[in-house]
N, C-alpha and C positions, 0 to 999 in steps of 0.2 A: 099848782101841782098837784098832778097822779103821784102818785107809789111807785108805777112802773116808770118813771120819770128820772127817779133821786136815786146821787149817783152810790148807794150801796146795792137799787136794785138791778142795772146798769153792767154795775160790778160781776154780781152776781150771775147776769144773763149771762156776762162774756168767758166765763169761765169754764165750761161745758167746749166752747168752740177753741178754746187755749186750750187745753186740755188734749182735746180730738186730731190740732194742730202739731202738737209736739211728738204724739204718736203716728200720727202719717208719716211727719216726717223721719223719724225712728226708721217707719218701716217701710219708706220709701229709698232711705239711706241702704236698707239692705239690697231691695230688689234690685238697687243700682250697680253693688256691688255683684253678686248672682249672676247678676243678666249681661252684662255689659262687659265684664271683663276680658280682654282679648291680648293677653302677651306676646308682643313678636317674638322673632326667631333668638333675640339675644334674652330672653325674657323679660324685660322692659314695658309697658303697662303704652299704647298709644295719649299721644298729647290729649285729647279730648277727653281721655278717661281722666287723667289724671286733675285735669281743670275738674271737670263735674266732685270729682268728690272731695276735691278743697272750696268748693263751694259751697256742697252740702254741708260741710265740717264744718266750716268758717261760717254759714249761717249760723246755724244750731247752736255756734257757741254766740254768736252777737243777739240770736234771740233770750237765748236765756243771758245774756245781761241786761239786756233791756226790762226782763220779766222780772229780776230782780231789782235792777234800780226803780222800777215801777212800785215795786215794797217800801225801798229804800224811801221813797216820797211820800208812802201814805204813813197816816198816824194812826192808822188802827190793829200794824202787825205787832202782836204779842209776843213777839220772838223779841225784837228789839230792831230798830232800824237799821245803826250800826251794824248789826249781823249781814245783813244784805248787801247794806254797802259795799263790804272788803267782799264776799263774793261776787258780785257781781264787775267790781275793778278786777277780780281776779281774771274772769272770764274775757270780759274786754282785753285784758292781757295777753290771756291766748291769742285774742280773735289776731290781735298786730303780732305776735309770732307766726301764727300761720299763715300771715300775709307776706312777711319776710323770707320765712322757709321755702312757700313757694318760687319768690321770685327770686331767691338766691341761687335753687336749685333747677327750675322748667324756667326760668324770664332769661338766665345770667350764664345757664349751664355752670355756677360752681357747689363745690361738694368740699367745703371745709370744714373743718375738725369745732372749729368754734364763732358763729354766725351772729349778728345783731341780734333775729330772731333766739334764738336760745338764751339772750338776755330778759327778755316779756316771758316764757315759757316759764321763768328760776321765780321773774314776779310774779306770775302768777300764783304757783304752789304759796307762794308768802302768804297775797294777798287771802287764797283759798281756806288757808290752813288759819291766820286770824281771824276768820270772820264765822269757822265753822267754832274756832275755839269760843269766840264770842258766847257762839248758844250752847253752848257748855254749860260753860265759867259760872251763867248765875244759879245756878240749878242746885250749885253746894249737893254735891254726890253726895247722896247716903245710900251707896252701894253692896249688896248683896257680897260675900264672898265666892259665891259661885260666878257672882257679876265681872269683877273684877276678876277670876280667872280666865274669864268670856274675855278681857279688855286685853290681858298680860298674854292669853295665847293665839290673837290674833297680831300683835305686836311680835310674836315672837317666830310664827308664822311668818308674815312681810319681812322679817330681819333672814331669817334661814330662805325663803324664796329666793330674795336678791340673791345671796349669796351666790345660792344652788346656780342662777342663773349663769352670773359673772363667772364664777369657776368655772362650769362646764362650757359658756362661749369664749374662755381661755383656751380650753383644754381644746374644741374643734379646732382654734382659729390655727393648732402646731400642727403643721404635715410633717410628720413622723416621716424621719431617709429611709430609701425602698430598701431592702432587706433581701438578699437572696435565697431561695429556699433550700435548708438541711439533703436534700435529692440530687439537687443540681449539686451541690460544693460538691458532691459524690464520683461525679460525673468528670470524665478527662477535656477541658476546655478545649473548645475549639479555636484553630486559631486566629490572630485576628484578622479582622478583613481589612481590606487598603484603606486608609482614611481618603475619605473626596470632600475636599474644599468647597464648601457651596459659593455659589457667585455672591458678589456686594450686592444687598438691597440695602437702598436708604431707605433709613426711619421717615417713618410716618409725620409730618409735621403738627404738633398739634393747635387745633384750632383755637384763634382767640377768640378770647371772651370777650362778650358784648358788655361788659359790667365795668360803671366808670371806675378812675381811676381812684379815688377815695376808699371804692370799697374795696378795690385790691390792696392796699394799704394798709387796710383796718381790719382785713383780714387774716394780715400777716404779725400785726401786736397781737391778736385773739388769740392764734394759733397754742402758743404756747399754756394759753388756759385750760385746756381741752382735760386735761385730768381733771381740776379743779371743779370745771365743771360737771363732768360727768360724777363727780362727788356729792355735787349738790344738787343733780338729777334725782339718783337715790334717797338721803336724808329726806328730799322733799315725797319724796312716794312712800317711805315708811311714816312719815310722819302724819300725812296727811290717811295713812290707812291703819293708823293710831287713833286718829280722829275719827274718822268711820268708824268703827267699832265701837268706841263711846260715846257714840251717839246714836248706834241702835241700841245699847242697852239702857242707855240714860234716857232716851224717848220709847221703848220700850212699854206699849199699851199709849192708855189714854188719851186725850182730846185733841191733840198738835200731834202722836206721835207720826201720824202717815206721811207729810209732807219730810219729816227730819228721817223715814225711810228711805226714800225716794233720793234725799241729796248722800246719803251714807253709801246706796247703789251707785250714785255718780262718781264718789272717791271711787270705789271697786272698781269700775268700767275702766277708768283712767289707769289704775295701777296694773291691772291687767294689758291696757295695750302696751304700756308704758315700760314691763318685762320683756313682752314681745320685739317692742323695738329693739332696747336694750342688746338682748340677746341675738339680734339678724345682726344690728351693727357690730356689734365686738369678734361674730362670724366670718362678716364678709358677706351680707349673704341679703343683707336687707337687698329690696325690692318694693319702690312705693307702688300702693295701688295695693298693696296681700291683705286679704278680705280678712285677715284680725284689724286691722286698721276701721275697721267702724265701730270697735270699741271707743274711740275717741270721741265719735259723734255721739253713740250711747251715752255716756256719760255727757253729754251738753242735754242731750233728751233727759233725762233725770233730772239735772241738778233747774232746767224749765220746769218740768211736772211737779216741784218741791217747791216754786217759787210758785207759782197758781193756786196748790193745794193751800200753802200756806197763807193767802192771800183771801183767801176764801173762807178757809176756817176762822181767821182770825174777823173777820168782816161778818157773819155769822155770830160768832159769839158777842163781837158787843151791841150786836143786832134784838139776841134775843138778853144780854143783859139791860140795855133801856127799857125792851118791854117787861121784865119784871118788877122793875124800881117802876116804873110808870104806873 
């Protein structure tokens, strides 16, 4: 068997292709948002555009999960196979969350406070946090004071930004009562106009949803959990942000730092998109297909890049070790 046909050589040859595919996916998604966004008169995006961005985002998370599971199946991964199993499981859970979110909103026309997709999203946070924590735990962090201050600063910054976003959204959602300027209060009030009773107009009948009965019943059962689910989202974002900051500090420099820098950037992208989403939903201004949603796809792209780089570095490291021993 020639050297070019060995698994390690084939793996090394596939690395540039996989890196290029991940980058191309991110660029294509950004161009799709910039070139084809065309909101209608009501501000909503056309159905084909929503389908396109959902396919791009869901496909990116699926590809990233496959790359993470590839690391899990490899016996050469230096950072540990279980790390990539949990990260891959978290990304796969996000795929199912996207599918249920799309079906609920775009196929059945529902807009519940809590849907089945929310539970997959929450599990994705749990699994991602578990995998990233497993990557940090074995390193026995011996950080300097300045490094700990960076981690604490990132955590406090994330908490304060989360609080600010939710408080600002709560204030923006409150519509103040109209107040009459003082100038007009000093003027003589005009005589009241005669009351005109408009003709009765029948209220439009709400279009019945095509969702199955069990879906409507499930939405009714889950609706009281809206506050708790929202709190879990906030906690999940903050935990991921703190772990991402710890990854940046713990893996800064060294042979295996590049992959975990990418994983940390992926967590930051996820946090940014979630903050935009929280503000838009709380203020009632959310329109599916907004440009900031591209950060969700960027998050998946960086997770995938991190998995590819980790695999390449691990394989090359094991190969160089065997050569030195020989």
